[in-house]
C-alpha positions as CSV (number, residue, x, y, z in Angstrom):
1,M,-0.9,-17.2,-9.0
2,T,-2.9,-18.9,-6.2
3,T,0.3,-19.9,-4.5
4,E,1.6,-16.3,-4.4
5,L,-1.8,-15.1,-3.0
6,R,-1.8,-17.8,-0.3
7,S,1.8,-17.3,0.7
8,N,1.3,-13.5,1.1
9,C,-1.8,-14.2,3.2
10,D,0.2,-16.7,5.4
11,L,3.0,-14.1,5.8
12,A,0.5,-11.4,6.8
13,Q,-1.6,-13.5,9.2
14,P,0.5,-13.0,12.3
15,F,0.0,-9.2,12.0
16,C,-3.8,-9.5,11.8
17,D,-6.5,-10.2,14.3
18,D,-8.8,-11.8,11.8
19,V,-8.4,-14.2,8.8
20,V,-6.5,-12.6,5.9
21,L,-8.5,-12.6,2.7
22,V,-5.9,-11.1,0.4
23,A,-2.4,-9.6,0.9
24,G,0.2,-8.1,-1.3
25,F,3.5,-6.2,-1.3
26,F,3.6,-2.5,-2.3
27,T,6.3,0.1,-2.7
28,P,6.2,3.9,-2.0
29,N,4.4,6.0,-4.7
30,A,7.8,7.4,-5.8
31,P,10.3,6.6,-8.6
32,S,11.9,3.2,-8.1
33,G,14.7,1.2,-9.6
34,G,17.6,3.3,-10.9
35,L,15.6,6.5,-10.2
36,A,15.1,5.7,-6.5
37,G,18.5,7.1,-5.5
38,S,18.3,10.0,-8.0
39,S,17.4,13.5,-6.9
40,V,13.9,13.1,-8.4
41,G,13.4,9.8,-6.5
42,L,14.7,11.3,-3.2
43,H,12.5,14.4,-3.7
44,E,9.4,12.4,-4.2
45,R,10.1,10.3,-1.1
46,R,10.7,13.5,0.9
47,L,7.3,14.7,-0.3
48,L,5.7,11.5,0.8
49,V,7.4,11.7,4.2
50,A,6.4,15.4,4.6
51,R,2.8,14.5,4.0
52,G,3.0,11.5,6.3
53,A,2.3,9.2,3.3
54,Y,5.5,7.1,3.5
55,L,5.7,4.0,5.6
56,A,8.6,2.0,4.2
57,E,10.3,0.8,1.0
58,R,8.2,-2.4,1.1
59,V,4.8,-2.5,2.7
60,L,2.6,-5.6,3.1
61,I,-1.0,-4.7,2.9
62,S,-3.5,-7.2,4.2
63,V,-7.3,-7.2,3.9
64,T,-9.4,-9.0,6.5
65,P,-13.2,-8.9,6.8
66,L,-13.0,-6.1,9.5
67,D,-9.6,-4.4,8.9
68,V,-6.9,-3.4,6.5
69,V,-3.4,-3.7,7.9
70,A,-0.2,-2.2,6.5
71,V,3.1,-3.6,7.8
72,A,6.5,-2.0,7.0
73,F,9.2,-4.4,5.7
74,G,12.8,-3.4,4.9
75,P,16.0,-2.4,6.7
76,G,15.3,-1.8,10.4
77,A,11.6,-2.6,10.1
78,M,11.9,-5.7,12.2
79,A,13.8,-3.9,14.9
80,H,11.0,-1.4,15.2
81,L,7.8,-2.8,13.8
82,Q,5.6,-0.3,12.0
83,R,2.0,-1.4,11.7
84,V,-0.9,0.7,10.6
85,S,-4.5,-0.6,10.8
86,W,-7.7,0.9,9.5
87,S,-11.2,-0.4,10.2
88,R,-12.9,-1.3,6.9
89,A,-15.9,0.9,8.0
90,Q,-13.6,4.0,8.3
91,L,-11.2,3.3,5.4
92,V,-11.0,5.6,2.5
93,A,-9.2,4.0,-0.5
94,V,-8.6,6.2,-3.5
95,L,-6.6,5.9,-6.7
96,V,-4.1,8.7,-6.9
97,P,-1.7,9.6,-9.7
98,S,1.4,7.4,-9.7
99,H,4.9,9.0,-9.4
100,V,6.8,5.7,-9.9
101,D,7.5,6.0,-13.7
102,A,7.3,9.4,-15.4
103,S,7.1,7.7,-18.8
104,R,3.7,6.3,-17.8
105,P,1.7,9.3,-16.6
106,R,-1.6,7.4,-16.7
107,D,-0.6,4.9,-14.1
108,V,-2.3,5.1,-10.7
109,A,-1.3,4.3,-7.1
110,L,-3.3,3.6,-4.0
111,G,-4.0,6.0,-1.2
112,L,-5.3,4.7,2.1
113,S,-6.5,6.8,5.0
114,R,-9.0,6.9,7.8
115,D,-11.9,9.2,6.8
116,S,-9.4,11.1,4.5
117,R,-7.2,11.9,7.5
118,F,-3.9,10.6,8.9
119,P,-2.5,8.1,9.0
120,R,-2.4,8.1,5.2
121,I,-0.1,6.1,3.0
122,E,0.4,6.1,-0.7
123,V,1.7,3.0,-2.3
124,A,2.2,1.6,-5.8
125,W,2.2,-1.9,-7.2
126,E,3.7,-3.7,-10.2
127,S,1.3,-4.3,-13.0
128,G,2.1,-8.0,-13.1
129,D,1.8,-8.7,-9.4
130,A,-1.5,-10.6,-9.0
131,A,-1.5,-10.5,-5.2
132,S,-1.2,-6.7,-5.1
133,V,-3.8,-6.2,-7.9
134,A,-6.2,-8.5,-5.9
135,V,-5.7,-6.2,-2.8
136,V,-6.4,-3.1,-4.9
137,D,-9.4,-4.6,-6.6
138,R,-10.9,-5.7,-3.2
139,L,-10.3,-2.3,-1.6
140,V,-11.4,-0.1,-4.5
141,R,-14.4,-2.2,-5.2
142,S,-15.6,-2.3,-1.6
143,V,-14.6,1.2,-0.5
144,S,-14.7,3.5,-3.6
145,P,-18.4,4.3,-3.6
146,R,-18.0,5.8,-0.1
147,S,-14.8,7.7,-1.1
148,G,-16.1,9.1,-4.3
149,A,-13.3,7.6,-6.4
C-alpha cells in the first residue's frame, strides 16, 4: 500500500508546483468495464461532457498543501496535456451519487469544483484502491465542512 501511494505521488510530482501529499487515479463517474461502450455508458459520458464534468478516461488527482491538481491520462492526453488546478482555499469537494455501477446505487463519487463553479469534474474510484481512497479522505475531511457535504 505505501509503495502504491508513493509511486502515484512520484508520478504526479512533475505536474505540481509543491510537494505532493497524496495522489490517486480516478475514472469518469460513468459506467465502466463492459458497460463503458454500451448506450448507457456513452449516454452517461455525454452527460458528463455536456456539464463540463468529464476530463478523461483516467485522471490522476494530486493533493499538495496549497493546491489540488487533476491531470488527464489516456489516448491523446500526452499530445495535448489537460491539467486542471484548484487552490485548496477555493476548492469545493463533494460526494455525489455514483453512476459507475447501477447494481450499487449507494456508491458515491467525487465532485471537484472552484466555489461550486467550473471547471468541475466528477470522478469515481475503485473501492480497493488505497491511493484514491486516501485522496478522497484528505479532500472530504479538509474541505467538506466548507462545502456542506
